[in-house]
N, C-alpha and C positions, 0 to 999 in steps of 0.2 A: 374158268375164264372163257369168254366168247371171242372166237376168231371171226372177223367181219369180212375178210376178203381172202381170195386164194392167191397162190404164188403166180399163177398165170395172169390174173388181173393186175397184180403188182408189176410183174415183168412187162406187160403191155403198157401200163401207165408210165412207168419209168422210161421205157424204150430199151430194147435189147442192146442197142449200140451204146447206151449210157451206163450199162452195168459194168462194174470194174472188171477189166480183163484179167483172167487168170485167178480170180477170187472164187475158189471152189466152195467157200464157206458162206457165200451170199445167201443162198436159199436156207441154209441151216440157221443163219442169224435171223432171217425173215421168220422162220418157224418159231423162233424164240420170242421175237418182238410182237408178232401178230396177235396172240391172245392177250398179251399185256396191254397193248394199245386198245384192243377191243374193250377191255375192262375199264380203261381210262375214259374211253368215249361214253360207255354206258353209265359210268358214274357221273360224268358231266351232264349227260342228258337226263338222268334221273329216271330212266325207263329202259326196258329191254328193247334191243333191236331185232334179234332173232326170236321168233315166237316160241313160247314154252309154258309149262305149268308154273304158276305162281301162287304162293300162299302169303296173303297180306293181312296184317292185323291193324286195326284202326282204334283210335281213342273215340269214345262215345260221350255224349252229353245230352241231357233231356231236351234241350231246345234245338237240337240239330237233326235234320232228316236227310241231308245230302252229303255224301262222301265221295271221294275221288280215288278211283283205282289208278295207280301210278303207271301201270304198264299197258296203256291204251295204244292202238285200238284193241278191244277185247273180242276174242273169237267166240268164247263160250264161258258160262259160269257153271262150275261143278257144284259148289255149295256155298251158302251163306249161313254163318252161325253167330249166335250171341250168347255170351256168358257174363252175367253181371259181376262175377268174381274174377273174370279174365284168366281162368285156370285151364279150361277145356280139358277136364280130367277124362281119362280113358273110361269107356263104359257108359258115359252119360250122353244124352242127346241134347244138343244145343241148336238144332237145325231151325232156321227161319223158313217158314212156308214160302213157296215160290210166289204166292199171290200177295205176299207182304213186302216185296221189294221189286224194283225194276232197275235195269241197267241200260244206259245208252252205250252201245257197243263201240261207237265211233269216238266218243269223248272219255269213256270210262266213268262217267257219273253214275252213282248208285243212289237211288231213292229208297229209304228205309221207312216202312210204315208200321213200326211197332214202338212200344214204350221202352225207353232205355234209361239207365242210370249213367252217372258220370263214372267212366272206367278208364284205366290207362290203355288197355288194348283189348277191350271186350268184344269187338266185332272182328270176326275172322272170315275171310273170303278166299276161296280156292277157285282159280280161273285160268283160262288160257289167254295169254296176252303177249303183245309184241308187234313190231311194225311189219316185218316180212316173214314169210314161211321159211326161207332158207337163204344162204349166202348167194346162190345163183340169182335169186330174185333181186337182191340188193345190188348186185353187179350189173343189172340190166339198165342201160342208160335211160330208158323210158319210164322207169319206176320213180315215183315221187321221192323215195328215200335214197335214191342213187348218190346224191351228194355226200352221204355218210360214208359210202365206200371210198369215194375220192379223198375225203378227209382222213380216213384210216391210212390210205396209201401215202399221203403227204406226211403224216405223223411218223409212220414207220421209216420213211425215207430220211426224215430229219434225224431220228434216233440212230439210224444206221450210219449216216454221215458223221455223227458225233460219237461213234462207238469207242474211240480212243481218246476222248476229251479228258485232259488231265484234271484229276480231282473228282471225277464222277465215279460213282459206284459201278462195279462191273457184275454182269451176270454171264455165266459161261454154260455152254452145253456142247460137249464134244469139242470141236475146233472153234465153234462160234464164240465170239466175245462181243458183248454190246454194253455200252454205257446205259445206266439206268439210275434211278435214285434222284440225286440233285438236279439232273438235267431232264428228268422225266415229267415235263409239264407240257400241256397241249399248246401248240403254236397258236398265236393270235389269229392267224388266218384260218386255222382249223376250228377254233372257237366260233369265229364269225360264220363259218359254214354250218356248224352244228346248232347255232342259236335258235333258228326257227323250229327245231325239233325238240327243244327242251320241254320237260314236263313242268307244269305250274307247281310250285311248292305248296300244295294244298294237302290237307289230311284226308 
């Protein structure tokens, strides 16, 4: 699970004066909620926030030459492979030559210049993708993706405030106890903040 902000960012965003007095478990609860909120946000966005290595498989069909890599922008492409059986068995070479495809690194569009059959997941691409290199970059106010860090802080704060909500499931770690489960839905204001960064639901 991906943590999208640091404790220092959250503490500054909330304001030290607004943190519960005498609540020694606040940071422990933050550490519990932070990666879970990160996963919620990335699932909603449909793409990685922090850059990393991705292996993505795509359905292929004969009349299609453009595919969309979900975790854009793309930093680099390690390999593109095609297997008409969609098995990718060890010891076999399914590599697509570098002159038979092109990738728009900004949008993640991949143009494939080979003949393909209709397969369930016959195209496999390994690449480096994601919005920012690290959490520190995301927390920088001038960065275009900074609103995602603010959204993460808002969502964590919401879940922390409702940690003892009656009827919600609890997750514990040491002394920390936080509501999750039924109440673990992204706030509407968080969804509105994240909406411009969502990936198009394309194959």
